[in-house]
C-alpha positions, 0 to 999 in steps of 0.5 A: 801399658795395661795401666794406660789401657785401663785408664783410657777405658775408665775415661771412656766409660765416664764420658759415656755416662755423662752422655747418657745423662744428657739424653733426657735433658736434651729430650725434655728441653725439646719436647716441653720447650721447643729448644733444639740443642747442638754442638757447632751445628750438629743436632743432639736431639734423638742421638745415642750416647756415642753420637753425642761423644762424636759431636764433642770430638767434632769440635776439634775442627774448630778448636783443635781439641775435643770439646770436654763433655765435662763442660757441656753437661753442667751447661746443659743442666743449667739450661734445663733448669732455666727452661727457655722458650723455643730456641736453637742453642749451640752448647759448644759456642756457649761453653767457649764464651763462658770460659772467659766469663766471671759470672755464675753460670745461671746469670751468664745463661740468663743474659745470653738467652734473654729473649727466650728466657723472657718469652712466655711459654706457648707464645710460639707461632703455629703454621699448618703445612700441607704436602701436595704430592708424596714422592721422594721429596714429599716423604723426606719433608714429612720425616723432617717435619715430624722430627721437628714437631717438638712441643707442637709449636712452629710448622705442623704437618696436617695433610698430604694430598695425592691421587689414589693409586690403588684400593690399598693406597694408604697402606702403601703410602704408609709403607713407603714412609716407614721404609726407605731403601736409601735413607733407612727406616722411619725413626719412630712408630706409624699407625694407619687409620683406614676409616679416617684416612689418617696416618699417625706418626710419632704423635703427628696426625696426618690427614690423607686427601685424595684429589686430582684438582688442586683448586677444589680441596676443602682443607677447612673441612679438616680444621686446616687454616691459612696453610702453606701448601708445599707442591712437590709434584713438579706438575706446575711451575709457573704462577698460573699453575701454582695459583690453583692451590690458592683457590682451595679453602684453607690455603694462604701460600704455596711453596714449590720444590722445583725451579719456578718459572716466570716471575716466581721467586727462586729462594735459596735459604741463607742467600736470598730468603730475606727477600720473601715478604708476606705479600709473596703468596707463591715462591720456589725453593729452587733446585737441589743443585742450585741450593748446593752451589749458590752458597759456595759461589756466594762465598767465593764471589764475596771474597775473590770475585768471579769473572766467569765459570762453568758448573758441571753436575755429576748427578744421581739418577732420578725417578723421571728416568727409565730403568731400562731403555724406553721412550722419554720426551727428554734427550738421552733420558730414555736410556737405562739410568742404572746402566749408563752415564747420561749427558743432560741439561741443567738450568742450575747455572742460569738459576744462580743469577736469581739468587746472586744477581751479580753473577748473571751471564757469568756461568755456564752449566751441564749435567751428567746423570750417573748410576747411583740412587742418591748424592751428587757432586757439583764441580765449580770451575771458576776464573776469579778476579784475584788469586786464591791459594788452595790453603787460603780458600779451604781455610776460608770455606772451612771457617764458614762451615763451622761458624757463620751465617752460612753454617747451615748451608756449607759443610767442609770435609778433608778426608782422603777416603770419603765417597758419595754414600758417606753424605747420605742424610747430610742436612747441609745444602753442600759439602766442600771436598777440601782435598779436591780443591785445585788452584792456579793463579786466578783459576779455582776448581771446587768439588761440592758434594750434596745429598740431592734428596735430604740436603735439599729437603732440609733447605725446603724446610728452612724456607718454610720456617722463614715463610711462617716466621717460626724458625727458633731464635738462635743462641748465642747470637754472636759468632765465634769467628773472632774468638777462634 
């Protein structure tokens, strides 16, 4: 028994040593070449050795065994020597594919990553981004954009526009970026320059601009050109209101982080982002709930067909509600958010039709605000065109979460112990709780968790990358579904 304990401990130390050796390679690829490495979609950038080992263990969900770090380490070494240009590389999928390949590792990688290998360094596009508003979503967008800065290509956060709240406004803004009661401390360093109204965060210099009028800001004065303005204030949701941003010098497009009204396109990345064209100057990233449910509904519609259904949202309270009972223009929302469950309306069910036209008129919806600060749940009660056994549905959704075009949007969990706080910080749009799935003939009930702050913000950034055509190439280009 003692020998077994010693052997297991030695094995753990050996694997941990390899994980530690991977960290500088992962960092160098990202900083110098803009290469994002992952294991079945789990990013390895800025992860600890233990986190890297946990990502390898996650591979059990797709191959029923841990991914040996002894195989990923040489793959990463060869990738580092190859030094491709900006790309998103899944080491696990490359390892699985290479197991049946007879070529030398270098030749294999050169073929698999040919477009990135043949691209000259520094050819990646750069797009300026301005955040109009700096509330819950604005600050999370800032964190994500700063973390994604990489080698300086792609999206570049250049400015934040706010209304001045006090004489020490900039210090307070910096403090809110540095500390977050839900998502924890900022991962890095922040320096405030009061004289120039800038915040330097992990090498990203952010100009703070004070303005009450979105149409009069001269962004070119700060060296900002052809920027995408992300309006996360929610003050304007139609084309006329959001169009005010386009009157400012240095702005070319606008992205709204709320459901758009009128003819403004509501985009859910992974579902209808390919409908966005260069001619679309103003678009919406829809709502957090819409982003959570649309990918799952699309998956079910494609395989089983949806006759009709009801979406019930159990949503964490938001800052438009009151801490204690007070006047609110909305029904019931004036009652204390931390003390009550509050029935309220949601437009998410109707908004689904903008992303999935074939579901128009087939869904109803309602919402209950509950006394938690973050992470929500959507309960999808669906009547299908054909029977959908629980095991079959769960297997299908689990497969999509691991390796499909919807891998960034849909996650899957089947633990009997998870609760809402376990999903804080999830970058997926929604997480299907497999153990809660209910099926009876053509009736199907799905429970979908979602971080209504961070998961939604991740979707917004994906839409931004698509608008700017800066999303890195994804490798390997073929999925492993047929190989699993």
